[in-house]
C-alpha positions as CSV (number, residue, x, y, z in Angstrom):
1,X,0.0,0.0,0.0
2,X,1.3,3.4,-0.9
3,X,1.2,5.5,2.3
4,X,1.0,8.7,0.3
5,X,-2.1,7.6,-1.7
6,X,-4.6,8.7,0.9
7,X,-7.4,11.2,0.5
8,X,-5.6,13.8,2.6
9,X,-2.6,13.7,0.2
10,X,-4.8,13.7,-2.9
11,X,-6.6,16.8,-1.6
12,X,-3.3,18.6,-0.8
13,X,-2.1,17.7,-4.2
14,X,-5.2,19.2,-5.8
15,X,-4.9,22.3,-3.6
16,X,-1.3,22.8,-4.7
17,X,-2.3,22.3,-8.4
18,X,-5.0,25.0,-7.9
19,X,-2.4,27.4,-6.4
20,X,0.0,26.8,-9.3
21,X,-2.8,27.4,-11.8
22,X,-3.8,30.5,-9.9
23,X,-0.2,31.8,-10.0
24,X,-0.2,31.4,-13.8
25,X,-3.5,33.1,-14.2
26,X,-2.6,36.1,-12.0
27,X,0.8,36.4,-13.9
28,X,-1.2,36.5,-17.2
29,X,-3.5,39.2,-15.8
30,X,-0.6,41.3,-14.7
31,X,1.2,40.8,-18.0
32,X,-1.9,42.2,-19.7
33,X,-2.6,45.1,-17.4
34,X,-2.3,47.6,-20.4
35,X,-3.8,45.4,-23.1
36,X,-7.0,47.0,-24.5
37,X,-10.1,44.9,-24.0
38,X,-8.3,42.3,-21.9
39,X,-10.6,40.7,-19.3
40,X,-9.0,39.3,-16.2
41,X,-9.4,35.7,-15.1
42,X,-9.5,34.0,-11.8
43,X,-9.3,30.4,-10.5
44,X,-12.2,28.9,-8.6
45,X,-11.3,26.0,-6.3
46,X,-11.7,26.6,-2.6
47,X,-15.4,27.4,-2.9
48,X,-15.9,24.3,-5.0
49,X,-14.0,22.2,-2.5
50,X,-16.1,23.6,0.4
51,X,-19.3,22.8,-1.5
52,X,-18.1,19.2,-2.0
53,X,-17.1,18.9,1.7
54,X,-20.4,20.3,3.1
55,X,-22.4,17.4,1.8
56,X,-22.3,14.1,3.7
57,X,-22.8,12.1,0.6
58,X,-19.4,13.2,-0.6
59,X,-17.5,11.3,2.1
60,X,-15.4,8.4,1.0
61,X,-14.5,5.3,3.0
62,X,-10.8,4.5,3.3
63,X,-9.9,1.3,1.4
64,X,-7.0,-0.8,2.7
65,X,-7.1,-3.2,-0.2
66,X,-8.0,-2.6,-3.9
67,X,-10.6,-5.4,-3.7
68,X,-12.7,-3.5,-1.1
69,X,-15.9,-1.9,-2.1
70,X,-16.0,1.9,-2.7
71,X,-18.0,3.7,0.0
72,X,-19.3,7.1,-1.1
73,X,-17.4,9.2,-3.5
74,X,-14.4,11.4,-3.0
75,X,-14.6,15.2,-2.9
76,X,-12.5,15.8,-6.0
77,X,-13.3,19.2,-7.5
78,X,-11.0,20.4,-10.2
79,X,-9.9,24.1,-10.3
80,X,-11.7,26.1,-12.9
81,X,-10.5,29.3,-14.7
82,X,-13.3,31.9,-14.9
83,X,-13.2,35.1,-16.9
84,X,-14.6,38.3,-15.5
85,X,-16.4,39.8,-18.6
86,X,-18.7,42.1,-16.7
87,X,-16.4,44.8,-15.4
88,X,-14.1,47.4,-16.8
89,X,-11.9,49.7,-14.8
90,X,-9.9,51.4,-17.6
91,X,-10.9,53.5,-20.6
92,X,-9.7,50.8,-22.9
93,X,-12.3,48.4,-21.3
94,X,-9.5,46.4,-19.5
95,X,-10.5,45.2,-16.1
96,X,-7.1,44.4,-14.5
97,X,-6.3,46.3,-11.3
98,X,-2.6,45.8,-10.7
99,X,-2.8,46.4,-6.9
100,X,-5.6,43.8,-6.6
101,X,-3.6,41.3,-8.7
102,X,-0.5,41.8,-6.7
103,X,-2.4,41.3,-3.4
104,X,-3.9,38.1,-4.9
105,X,-0.5,36.9,-5.9
106,X,0.9,37.5,-2.3
107,X,-2.2,35.7,-0.8
108,X,-1.7,32.8,-3.2
109,X,2.0,32.5,-2.4
110,X,1.1,32.3,1.3
111,X,-1.5,29.6,0.7
112,X,1.0,27.6,-1.4
113,X,3.7,27.9,1.3
114,X,1.3,26.7,4.0
115,X,0.2,23.7,1.9
116,X,3.8,22.8,1.2
117,X,4.6,22.9,4.9
118,X,1.5,20.7,5.5
119,X,2.6,18.2,3.0
120,X,6.1,18.1,4.5
121,X,4.6,17.6,8.0
122,X,2.4,14.7,6.8
123,X,5.4,13.1,5.1
124,X,7.4,13.5,8.3
125,X,4.6,11.9,10.3
126,X,4.5,9.0,7.9
127,X,8.3,8.5,8.1
128,X,8.1,8.6,11.8
129,X,5.3,6.0,11.8
130,X,7.3,3.7,9.5
131,X,10.7,4.1,11.1
132,X,9.5,4.5,14.7
133,X,11.7,7.5,15.3
134,X,11.7,11.3,14.6
């Protein structure tokens, strides 16, 4: 059994993927701050994940053997890129606010760093459990 193939690791992997995607989207928004008619994009993930986790039918039982039955279904939302076509803050109909994008980038970087620390902590716990020492 692969000790890293657990729902918690799968969810952390998805969260890191969403943060990576968000970083690319924000960088694209910033690169196009002066492009006429450019519409900013954002990544939706956390609210999709929360919606999945709020329902009890979305819980999945842990399988210790591939022959075991599946219980429930995993909460596995995928990050989605959404474009904001409804606003314009510049005369050229561009809607990128550089200050807002930079604050989103900083927030995303903090989120990513926290998730990496969490993954490292979980791996350290698994190593401790396997090896019996710290």
